[in-house]
C-alpha positions in Angstrom: -1.8 -13.9 -9.1 -2.0 -11.9 -6.0 -1.6 -11.8 -2.3 -3.2 -8.9 -0.1 -6.7 -7.6 0.2 -6.2 -5.2 -2.7 -6.1 -8.3 -5.0 -9.1 -10.1 -3.6 -11.6 -7.5 -5.2 -10.1 -8.2 -8.5 -10.3 -11.8 -8.1 -13.9 -11.7 -6.9 -14.9 -9.4 -9.9 -13.3 -11.9 -12.2 -15.4 -14.8 -10.7 -18.6 -12.8 -10.7 -18.0 -11.9 -14.3 -18.4 -15.5 -15.0 -14.8 -16.3 -16.3 -13.3 -19.6 -15.4 -10.4 -19.0 -13.0 -8.0 -21.9 -13.9 -5.9 -21.4 -10.9 -5.0 -18.8 -8.2 -1.5 -18.2 -7.4 -0.3 -16.6 -4.1 2.4 -16.7 -1.5 3.3 -19.6 0.6 1.7 -19.6 4.2 3.6 -17.7 6.8 4.1 -17.9 10.6 3.1 -14.6 12.2 2.9 -13.0 15.7 4.3 -14.1 18.9 2.4 -17.5 18.8 3.9 -18.1 15.3 0.5 -19.1 14.0 0.2 -20.0 10.4 -1.5 -17.2 8.3 -3.1 -17.6 5.0 -3.0 -14.7 2.4 -6.4 -13.0 1.9 -6.3 -14.2 -1.6 -5.8 -17.8 -0.5 -8.7 -17.3 1.8 -11.0 -16.3 -1.0 -9.6 -19.2 -3.1 -10.5 -21.7 -0.5 -13.9 -20.4 0.1 -14.8 -20.7 -3.5 -13.1 -24.0 -4.4 -10.6 -22.4 -6.7 -7.5 -24.3 -7.7 -4.5 -23.0 -5.7 -0.8 -22.8 -6.2 1.6 -21.5 -3.6 5.2 -21.6 -5.1 8.2 -20.7 -3.0 10.1 -19.8 -6.1 8.5 -18.6 -9.4 11.2 -20.3 -11.4 10.7 -23.7 -9.8 10.3 -26.3 -12.5 7.3 -28.1 -11.0 5.5 -24.7 -10.7 6.4 -23.9 -14.3 5.3 -27.3 -15.4 1.9 -26.9 -13.6 1.2 -23.6 -15.1 1.8 -25.2 -18.6 -0.5 -28.1 -17.8 -3.2 -25.6 -16.7 -3.0 -24.0 -20.2 -4.6 -20.5 -19.2 -5.4 -18.1 -21.9 -4.4 -15.0 -19.7 -2.6 -14.3 -16.5 -3.9 -11.6 -14.3 -1.6 -10.0 -11.8 -2.7 -7.9 -8.9 -0.2 -6.9 -6.0 2.0 -10.0 -6.4 5.7 -10.6 -6.9 7.9 -9.8 -9.9 7.4 -12.5 -12.6 10.1 -14.2 -14.6 9.8 -14.0 -18.3 9.1 -17.7 -18.5 6.0 -17.1 -16.5 4.6 -13.9 -17.9 5.4 -14.9 -21.6 3.5 -18.2 -21.1 -0.2 -17.5 -22.0 -1.3 -16.8 -25.5 -3.2 -13.5 -24.7 -0.2 -12.4 -22.4 -0.2 -11.2 -18.8 -1.4 -8.0 -17.6 -0.9 -6.3 -14.2 -3.2 -3.9 -12.2 -1.2 -0.9 -10.8 -2.4 1.7 -8.3 -1.1 4.8 -10.1 -1.4 6.6 -13.5 1.6 5.0 -15.2 4.3 6.0 -15.9 4.0 8.0 -12.6 4.8 6.1 -9.5 6.4 3.0 -10.6 7.3 0.6 -7.7 5.8 -1.2 -4.8 4.1 1.7 -2.9 2.3 4.2 -5.2 -0.7 4.7 -3.0 1.6 5.9 0.0 3.8 8.0 -2.1 1.1 9.9 -3.9 -0.3 11.1 -0.7 3.1 11.8 0.9 4.1 14.0 -2.2 0.8 15.9 -2.1 -0.6 14.8 -5.5 -4.1 15.9 -6.3 -5.0 13.1 -8.6 -4.1 9.4 -8.9 -5.7 6.4 -10.4 -5.3 2.7 -11.7 -3.7 1.4 -14.7 -3.6 -2.0 -16.3 -0.7 -2.8 -18.5 1.0 -5.8 -20.3 4.1 -7.2 -18.4 7.5 -7.1 -20.0 11.1 -7.4 -18.7 11.0 -3.9 -17.2 9.1 -3.3 -13.9 6.0 -1.4 -14.5 7.0 -0.2 -18.0 4.8 -2.5 -20.2 2.4 -1.3 -22.8 -0.7 0.5 -21.3 -4.2 -1.1 -21.7 -6.6 1.0 -19.6 -6.4 3.8 -17.1 -8.9 5.6 -14.9 -8.2 8.6 -12.6 -9.6 9.8 -9.2 -9.0 13.0 -7.1 -7.1 12.7 -3.8 -8.9 14.5 -1.1 -7.3 16.9 1.5 -8.0 14.4 4.3 -7.2 11.2 2.2 -5.4 8.4 4.0 -3.5 5.5 2.5 -6.3 3.3 3.8 -9.2 5.2 2.2 -7.4 5.6 -1.0 -6.4 2.1 -1.0 -10.0 0.9 -0.7 -11.3 3.2 -3.4 -8.4 2.1 -6.0 -9.1 -1.5 -5.2 -12.8 -1.1 -6.1 -11.9 0.8 -9.2 -9.2 -1.4 -10.2 -11.5 -4.5 -10.0 -13.8 -3.0 -12.3 -11.2 -2.2 -14.7 -9.6 -5.7 -14.6 -12.8 -7.2 -15.9 -13.0 -4.5 -18.6 -9.5 -5.2 -19.6 -10.0 -8.9 -20.0 -13.2 -8.3 -22.0 -11.2 -6.0 -24.3 -8.3 -8.4 -24.8 -10.8 -11.3 -25.2 -12.8 -9.4 -28.2 -9.8 -7.6 -29.6 -11.0 -4.3 -28.9 -8.1 -3.3 -26.5 -4.6 -2.7 -27.8 -1.5 -1.8 -25.8 0.0 1.4 -26.3 3.7 2.6 -25.2 4.1 4.5 -22.0 5.1 8.0 -22.6 8.1 9.0 -20.8 8.7 12.4 -19.2 11.3 14.3 -17.4 9.6 14.5 -13.9 8.7 10.8 -13.1 8.2 10.2 -9.6 9.1 6.7 -8.2 7.2 4.7 -5.7 9.9 2.4 -3.9 9.1 0.0 -1.2 8.7 1.6 2.3 10.8 0.1 5.1 10.5 0.7 8.8 13.5 3.1 8.8 11.6 5.2 6.2 8.6 5.8 8.5 10.3 7.8 11.2 8.8 11.5 11.3 11.5 14.2 10.8 10.1 17.0 13.0 12.4 19.5 11.4 10.3 19.4 8.3 7.3 21.7 7.6 3.9 20.9 9.1 2.2 20.3 5.8 4.9 17.8 4.8 4.6 15.9 8.2 0.8 15.9 8.1 0.9 14.3 4.5 3.6 11.9 5.6 1.4 10.5 8.5 -1.8 10.3 6.3 0.3 8.6 3.5 1.4 5.9 5.9 -2.0 5.5 7.9 -2.7 3.0 9.1 0.0 0.8 7.4 3.1 0.9 7.7 2.3 3.9 9.9 4.4 6.9 10.7 6.5 6.6 13.8 8.4 8.6 16.4 10.5 7.6 19.5 10.0 9.5 22.9 11.8 9.2 26.3 9.8 9.5 29.4 10.4 11.5 32.6 12.5 8.4 33.9 14.6 8.0 30.8 12.5 5.2 29.3 12.3 4.9 25.7 9.0 4.3 23.9 8.2 3.9 20.1 4.8 5.2 18.9 2.9 4.7 15.9 1.3 7.9 14.8 -2.0 7.5 12.9 -3.6 10.9 12.7 -2.5 14.5 13.2 -3.5 18.1 12.6 -1.1 20.9 11.8 -1.2 24.4 13.1 1.0 27.1 11.4 2.6 29.3 14.1 5.7 30.8 15.5 7.5 30.2 18.7 7.5 26.3 18.6 10.8 24.4 19.0 11.4 21.6 16.4 10.7 18.3 18.2 9.6 19.8 21.6 6.9 18.0 23.3 4.0 20.0 24.9 0.7 18.7 26.5 -2.1 19.8 28.8 -2.2 16.2 30.2 -6.0 15.7 29.0 -6.7 16.3 25.4 -3.7 17.8 23.7 -0.2 16.5 22.7 1.8 18.9 20.4 5.2 18.5 18.7 6.9 21.5 17.5 8.0 21.5 13.8 9.7 23.9 11.3 6.8 26.2 10.9 4.4 25.6 13.6 3.2 22.6 15.6 1.6 19.2 15.0 -1.2 17.9 17.2 -1.1 14.1 17.7 -4.7 12.8 17.6 -4.3 9.2 17.4 -1.4 7.0 18.2 -0.3 3.5 19.5 2.5 2.9 21.9 4.7 0.0 21.2 2.9 -3.3 22.5 -0.4 -1.6 23.2 -3.7 -1.0 21.1 -4.3 2.1 19.1 -5.7 5.1 21.2 -7.2 8.5 20.8 -5.0 11.1 22.3 -7.5 11.6 25.1 -7.4 7.9 26.0 -3.6 7.9 25.8 -3.2 10.9 28.0 -5.5 9.5 30.7 -2.8 6.9 31.5 0.2 8.8 30.7 2.1 11.8 32.0 4.1 13.4 29.0 4.8 16.9 30.1 8.6 16.0 30.4 8.7 13.7 27.5 11.2 14.4 24.7 11.4 13.2 21.2 14.4 10.8 20.7 14.2 10.5 16.8 
């Protein structure tokens, strides 16, 4: 059971390990973009390419869906980047249902552990498999594996590494449950648990009054998706929304928070609490992503201002 690219590697690893995939469960098809074209999830694309049985329920409590799962009679459910399952689903298989989560539980329970680990400046993260229960991300731990977070790590690079690590561990978890060598252990609670809630568009706006290191991590933790953003007004009063993908930070004095400076060629700086942020890669709304040099060749920003 899964939806995005992160889940595809685990499904592929299960197939390559020789296990019978009784069914693949993913989200219904959606219409996307201006043309409202029907888009398949990455997991569905993989299932179709490999002729795997496919289920796409609108509601996970739907009686027809529940009945189909019972008919399939799978020994084990594997969940990777999917929706919250009702008890009637996760309790169904005799070997249980386990989930792959992109953090070292119990830290970073929630929908966006990769993003928040970088934003918060963590030095280490990892992947966890655990048995599902009625509480979100609180089931018994099965396996964990850690990896360092580099100084230049982005959500994209960490996502890709954890997807590969997780896929290997999913197969190891299946083997351990199959031969009885792997037993779940309770998660150890602590006082400084950090959550990883879903990130919405309004959460992505850069606060230029914060310190430069915080802003730099914020951008990396959201790059390339959902992406940090800011809004600027041009010399004519027009307002433009920007996605910001890459920045660098310079600790300095004399900069005004939110003030925009540019040489018009290679440099676009915005003042912050303790220095300035140089924007290196961005995308103006409705256009493609540009390096700052490409953007400045077509824009005059000396009199631009941060709106928010």
